[in-house]
DOMIMI-429053 format. One record per residue (C-alpha): residue in three letters; z, x, y. Coordinates in steps of 0.1 Angstrom, whole numbers. Example, Ala and Ser with C-alpha at 12.3 -4.5 7.8 and 13.67 -1.06 7.14 Angstrom:
BEGIN
+-----+-------+-------+-------+
| res |    c3 |    c1 |    c2 |
+-----+-------+-------+-------+
| ALA |    78 |   123 |   -45 |
| SER |    71 |   137 |   -11 |
+-----+-------+-------+-------+
//
This chain:
BEGIN
+-----+-------+-------+-------+
| res |    c3 |    c1 |    c2 |
+-----+-------+-------+-------+
| MET |  1492 |   825 |   674 |
| LYS |  1502 |   827 |   703 |
| LYS |  1521 |   862 |   698 |
| ALA |  1486 |   875 |   688 |
| LEU |  1468 |   863 |   722 |
| LYS |  1495 |   876 |   742 |
| LEU |  1490 |   911 |   719 |
| THR |  1452 |   909 |   725 |
| LEU |  1454 |   902 |   756 |
| ALA |  1477 |   934 |   763 |
| VAL |  1455 |   958 |   748 |
| ALA |  1424 |   944 |   766 |
| LEU |  1443 |   952 |   794 |
| MET |  1459 |   987 |   784 |
| MET |  1424 |   995 |   772 |
| GLY |  1409 |   980 |   804 |
| ALA |  1433 |  1003 |   825 |
| THR |  1429 |  1035 |   806 |
| SER |  1390 |  1030 |   810 |
| LEU |  1395 |  1031 |   846 |
| TYR |  1412 |  1059 |   850 |
| ALA |  1389 |  1075 |   828 |
| GLN |  1363 |  1070 |   854 |
| LYS |  1348 |  1101 |   870 |
| PHE |  1340 |  1100 |   910 |
| GLY |  1325 |  1130 |   926 |
| ARG |  1315 |  1140 |   962 |
| ILE |  1289 |  1157 |   979 |
| ASN |  1274 |  1167 |  1015 |
| SER |  1238 |  1155 |  1008 |
| GLN |  1227 |  1169 |  1045 |
| GLU |  1243 |  1202 |  1036 |
| ILE |  1224 |  1203 |  1005 |
| VAL |  1188 |  1190 |  1021 |
| MET |  1197 |  1219 |  1051 |
| ALA |  1196 |  1249 |  1024 |
| MET |  1166 |  1238 |  1005 |
| PRO |  1138 |  1265 |  1004 |
| GLU |  1119 |  1234 |  1012 |
| THR |  1136 |  1226 |  1050 |
| LYS |  1129 |  1264 |  1060 |
| GLU |  1091 |  1257 |  1056 |
| MET |  1095 |  1224 |  1071 |
| GLN |  1112 |  1239 |  1102 |
| THR |  1086 |  1263 |  1105 |
| ASN |  1057 |  1234 |  1102 |
| LEU |  1075 |  1212 |  1125 |
| GLU |  1080 |  1243 |  1151 |
| THR |  1040 |  1246 |  1150 |
| PHE |  1034 |  1209 |  1157 |
| GLY |  1059 |  1210 |  1185 |
| LYS |  1045 |  1240 |  1202 |
| GLU |  1009 |  1222 |  1199 |
| LEU |  1025 |  1193 |  1216 |
| ASN |  1039 |  1212 |  1245 |
| GLU |  1011 |  1232 |  1249 |
| ASN |   984 |  1199 |  1254 |
| ILE |  1017 |  1185 |  1277 |
| GLU |  1015 |  1217 |  1299 |
| THR |   975 |  1218 |  1296 |
| ILE |   979 |  1181 |  1314 |
| ASN |  1009 |  1195 |  1336 |
| VAL |   985 |  1222 |  1352 |
| GLU |   957 |  1203 |  1359 |
| PHE |   981 |  1178 |  1373 |
| ASN |   994 |  1209 |  1398 |
| ASN |   959 |  1222 |  1406 |
| LYS |   948 |  1187 |  1414 |
| LEU |   975 |  1179 |  1439 |
| GLN |   978 |  1214 |  1457 |
| GLU |   940 |  1209 |  1460 |
| TYR |   948 |  1175 |  1473 |
| GLN |   973 |  1189 |  1495 |
| LYS |   951 |  1216 |  1512 |
| THR |   925 |  1193 |  1519 |
| ALA |   945 |  1159 |  1528 |
| ASN |   942 |  1158 |  1566 |
| THR |   903 |  1163 |  1562 |
| LEU |   896 |  1137 |  1536 |
| THR |   885 |  1104 |  1553 |
| ASP |   907 |  1071 |  1545 |
| ALA |   886 |  1067 |  1515 |
| VAL |   887 |  1097 |  1498 |
| ARG |   922 |  1109 |  1505 |
| GLU |   930 |  1073 |  1491 |
| MET |   907 |  1081 |  1459 |
| LYS |   924 |  1113 |  1452 |
| ALA |   958 |  1097 |  1454 |
| LYS |   949 |  1073 |  1431 |
| GLU |   937 |  1096 |  1404 |
| LEU |   962 |  1118 |  1409 |
| GLU |   989 |  1087 |  1398 |
| ASP |   965 |  1079 |  1369 |
| LEU |   967 |  1115 |  1361 |
| GLN |  1003 |  1113 |  1361 |
| ARG |  1003 |  1081 |  1345 |
| ARG |   986 |  1100 |  1316 |
| SER |  1008 |  1127 |  1316 |
| GLN |  1041 |  1107 |  1310 |
| GLU |  1023 |  1082 |  1281 |
| PHE |  1008 |  1109 |  1264 |
| GLN |  1047 |  1129 |  1267 |
| GLN |  1061 |  1096 |  1252 |
| MET |  1036 |  1099 |  1226 |
| ALA |  1039 |  1136 |  1217 |
| GLN |  1077 |  1125 |  1213 |
| ARG |  1069 |  1097 |  1188 |
| ASP |  1048 |  1117 |  1171 |
| TYR |  1069 |  1146 |  1169 |
| ALA |  1094 |  1125 |  1152 |
| LYS |  1071 |  1109 |  1132 |
| LYS |  1061 |  1140 |  1118 |
| GLN |  1097 |  1151 |  1114 |
| GLU |  1100 |  1122 |  1091 |
| GLU |  1067 |  1128 |  1071 |
| LEU |  1080 |  1159 |  1061 |
| LEU |  1112 |  1158 |  1054 |
| GLN |  1112 |  1125 |  1030 |
| PRO |  1100 |  1145 |  1002 |
| ILE |  1130 |  1167 |  1006 |
| ILE |  1149 |  1142 |  1008 |
| GLU |  1140 |  1125 |   976 |
| LYS |  1141 |  1162 |   954 |
| ALA |  1176 |  1164 |   970 |
| LYS |  1185 |  1133 |   956 |
| ALA |  1164 |  1133 |   922 |
| ALA |  1189 |  1160 |   916 |
| ILE |  1222 |  1148 |   928 |
| ASP |  1209 |  1119 |   900 |
| LYS |  1206 |  1144 |   872 |
| ILE |  1236 |  1161 |   879 |
| ALA |  1262 |  1127 |   882 |
| ALA |  1243 |  1111 |   854 |
| ALA |  1245 |  1149 |   833 |
| GLY |  1283 |  1146 |   842 |
| GLY |  1289 |  1114 |   838 |
| TYR |  1297 |  1096 |   873 |
| LEU |  1307 |  1065 |   878 |
| PHE |  1303 |  1071 |   920 |
| VAL |  1288 |  1102 |   936 |
| PHE |  1304 |  1097 |   974 |
| ASP |  1282 |  1115 |  1000 |
| THR |  1306 |  1131 |  1026 |
| SER |  1277 |  1138 |  1053 |
| ALA |  1276 |  1099 |  1060 |
| GLY |  1308 |  1095 |  1069 |
| SER |  1312 |  1060 |  1063 |
| LEU |  1347 |  1065 |  1041 |
| ALA |  1373 |  1055 |  1060 |
| TYR |  1397 |  1074 |  1032 |
| PHE |  1392 |  1094 |  1000 |
| ASP |  1411 |  1119 |   986 |
| GLU |  1392 |  1151 |   982 |
| ALA |  1413 |  1166 |   951 |
| ALA |  1404 |  1135 |   932 |
| LEU |  1369 |  1139 |   934 |
| THR |  1347 |  1164 |   922 |
| ASP |  1325 |  1182 |   943 |
| LEU |  1292 |  1181 |   926 |
| ALA |  1271 |  1205 |   955 |
| PRO |  1276 |  1238 |   933 |
| GLU |  1257 |  1219 |   906 |
| VAL |  1233 |  1208 |   925 |
| ARG |  1228 |  1236 |   946 |
| LYS |  1221 |  1258 |   912 |
| GLU |  1198 |  1226 |   898 |
| LEU |  1181 |  1233 |   931 |
| GLY |  1177 |  1264 |   929 |
| ILE |  1199 |  1271 |   966 |
| THR |  1211 |  1303 |   966 |
| ASP |  1218 |  1308 |  1006 |
| ALA |  1235 |  1289 |  1036 |
| PRO |  1228 |  1259 |  1047 |
| ALA |  1196 |  1261 |  1078 |
| ALA |  1201 |  1249 |  1110 |
| ALA |  1191 |  1213 |  1117 |
| PRO |  1153 |  1213 |  1140 |
| ALA |  1156 |  1202 |  1172 |
| ALA |  1128 |  1182 |  1188 |
| PRO |  1101 |  1193 |  1212 |
| ALA |  1113 |  1197 |  1249 |
| ALA |  1090 |  1179 |  1272 |
| ALA |  1071 |  1200 |  1298 |
| SER |  1081 |  1192 |  1334 |
| LYS |  1053 |  1185 |  1363 |
+-----+-------+-------+-------+
//
C-alpha cells in the first residue's frame, strides 16, 4: 500500500513538473504595438488639431492682456488714482483668468488624449489576448511596463510579429504625442 502511494505521488510530481515545462510564456512591448497602429497616427492628428485650438485661445487671451497692459502703461501717468487702480485690478483679473485657462487647457488636453488613446489600447489588448489564447500561452509579459526585474528573453516567445499581423501593422512605430505648449505672456 505504501509503495503504491509513493509510486502514485512520484508519478503525479513528474507529471506536474513536465506540465510546468510545457507551459508557454510570451513577451510583448504593448507600447510599441500601440504606437505602430494606424489609429494612433489619426489620434495624433486629432490631438494636434485640438492642441492648436487651445493654443490659439491662449494666444488670443495673451494678446488681449498685452494690449491692455501697453494701454495702461501709456496712460498710467494721466489717469486719476481711482481709474489707475481700477485698470490695474482689471489687468490682474485678466492675468488670473489667463492662467486659469492655461491650466484648464492642459487638463482638457490630457483628458482628450486619454479619451482618444483608450480605444486604441483596448484594440491592441484584444489582439494580444487573441494571439496569446490561440497560441496557448500561460503568461505574456509586457516589456514596456518595466516592472519585471529579470526575465530571459530567449525563453519567452515574442508575440509582436503575430499581433502586428493581427492588427494590420506593416510600418515602424510612430512617435509619442506631445502635450500643448502653453503660450507665455
